[in-house]
SEKOLDO-81964 format. One record per residue (C-alpha): residue number from 1; residue in one letter; x, y, z. Coordinates in steps of 0.5 Angstrom, whole numbers, plus 500, padded with zeros to 3 digits. Layout:
residues N
[site NUM, "a", [X, Y, Z]]
...
//
This chain:
residues 114
[site 1, "g", [143, 166, 327]]
[site 2, "s", [141, 163, 334]]
[site 3, "p", [135, 158, 332]]
[site 4, "g", [135, 156, 340]]
[site 5, "q", [133, 163, 342]]
[site 6, "r", [128, 164, 337]]
[site 7, "w", [125, 157, 337]]
[site 8, "g", [126, 154, 343]]
[site 9, "v", [130, 148, 345]]
[site 10, "l", [128, 141, 348]]
[site 11, "e", [131, 138, 354]]
[site 12, "f", [133, 132, 356]]
[site 13, "s", [129, 128, 361]]
[site 14, "a", [132, 127, 368]]
[site 15, "g", [126, 123, 370]]
[site 16, "g", [129, 116, 368]]
[site 17, "d", [129, 111, 362]]
[site 18, "p", [122, 110, 359]]
[site 19, "s", [118, 105, 361]]
[site 20, "v", [112, 100, 358]]
[site 21, "p", [107, 103, 356]]
[site 22, "e", [109, 110, 357]]
[site 23, "a", [106, 115, 352]]
[site 24, "a", [111, 118, 347]]
[site 25, "v", [111, 124, 342]]
[site 26, "v", [115, 124, 336]]
[site 27, "v", [116, 130, 332]]
[site 28, "h", [120, 129, 325]]
[site 29, "h", [121, 132, 318]]
[site 30, "p", [120, 125, 314]]
[site 31, "a", [124, 125, 307]]
[site 32, "g", [124, 133, 308]]
[site 33, "f", [116, 134, 308]]
[site 34, "q", [113, 139, 313]]
[site 35, "k", [113, 138, 320]]
[site 36, "f", [109, 131, 323]]
[site 37, "v", [107, 130, 330]]
[site 38, "s", [106, 123, 331]]
[site 39, "r", [102, 122, 338]]
[site 40, "i", [096, 117, 336]]
[site 41, "d", [098, 110, 339]]
[site 42, "c", [105, 113, 340]]
[site 43, "v", [108, 109, 346]]
[site 44, "v", [114, 105, 349]]
[site 45, "v", [113, 098, 347]]
[site 46, "t", [119, 095, 349]]
[site 47, "m", [124, 097, 354]]
[site 48, "p", [130, 096, 353]]
[site 49, "a", [131, 093, 346]]
[site 50, "d", [138, 091, 342]]
[site 51, "g", [140, 096, 337]]
[site 52, "i", [147, 098, 335]]
[site 53, "k", [149, 096, 342]]
[site 54, "k", [146, 091, 347]]
[site 55, "e", [140, 094, 350]]
[site 56, "a", [141, 101, 348]]
[site 57, "d", [135, 102, 345]]
[site 58, "f", [127, 102, 346]]
[site 59, "g", [121, 100, 342]]
[site 60, "h", [116, 105, 340]]
[site 61, "s", [109, 104, 336]]
[site 62, "c", [110, 112, 334]]
[site 63, "d", [108, 112, 326]]
[site 64, "t", [114, 115, 322]]
[site 65, "m", [117, 115, 315]]
[site 66, "d", [123, 114, 312]]
[site 67, "g", [128, 120, 313]]
[site 68, "s", [125, 121, 320]]
[site 69, "s", [132, 118, 324]]
[site 70, "g", [135, 122, 329]]
[site 71, "s", [128, 125, 331]]
[site 72, "p", [127, 126, 338]]
[site 73, "v", [122, 122, 342]]
[site 74, "l", [119, 125, 347]]
[site 75, "r", [116, 123, 354]]
[site 76, "r", [108, 126, 353]]
[site 77, "g", [108, 128, 360]]
[site 78, "d", [113, 133, 360]]
[site 79, "l", [115, 133, 353]]
[site 80, "k", [123, 132, 355]]
[site 81, "v", [127, 128, 350]]
[site 82, "i", [127, 120, 352]]
[site 83, "g", [130, 118, 346]]
[site 84, "l", [132, 119, 339]]
[site 85, "h", [129, 115, 333]]
[site 86, "h", [133, 111, 329]]
[site 87, "w", [130, 105, 326]]
[site 88, "g", [124, 103, 323]]
[site 89, "f", [119, 097, 322]]
[site 90, "v", [122, 091, 320]]
[site 91, "a", [117, 087, 315]]
[site 92, "g", [121, 080, 316]]
[site 93, "d", [121, 080, 323]]
[site 94, "a", [116, 078, 327]]
[site 95, "k", [118, 082, 334]]
[site 96, "w", [120, 088, 330]]
[site 97, "k", [115, 089, 324]]
[site 98, "a", [110, 093, 328]]
[site 99, "e", [115, 097, 332]]
[site 100, "n", [121, 102, 331]]
[site 101, "r", [127, 103, 335]]
[site 102, "a", [130, 109, 339]]
[site 103, "v", [136, 110, 343]]
[site 104, "q", [135, 111, 350]]
[site 105, "i", [137, 118, 351]]
[site 106, "s", [141, 116, 358]]
[site 107, "r", [146, 112, 354]]
[site 108, "i", [147, 118, 349]]
[site 109, "k", [148, 123, 355]]
[site 110, "t", [153, 118, 359]]
[site 111, "r", [157, 117, 352]]
[site 112, "f", [158, 124, 351]]
[site 113, "g", [158, 126, 358]]
[site 114, "l", [152, 130, 359]]
//
């Protein structure tokens, strides 16, 4: 089918990388449950952050659950994609026990020539 025509599509942000403490939103289907929208206390906390690559991520305080990886992180101001959530809280790490991480969408755009 054509789900983009029926439901619409998300756009990548052209407004630059996220900044601290920018308001964000994460739309996700954790563990196959119904759709969740995380927006309360959902902000960019650390920019940049190390992920799989040095300084490719940013830290955010959006509440997510297992199975949310790959979900878009949206800039609340314009609802455009600023990142893809991929890493949850790390309980044993003082810095990351209260932050999730997302890959910066600018890094993904550059990697794939978008």
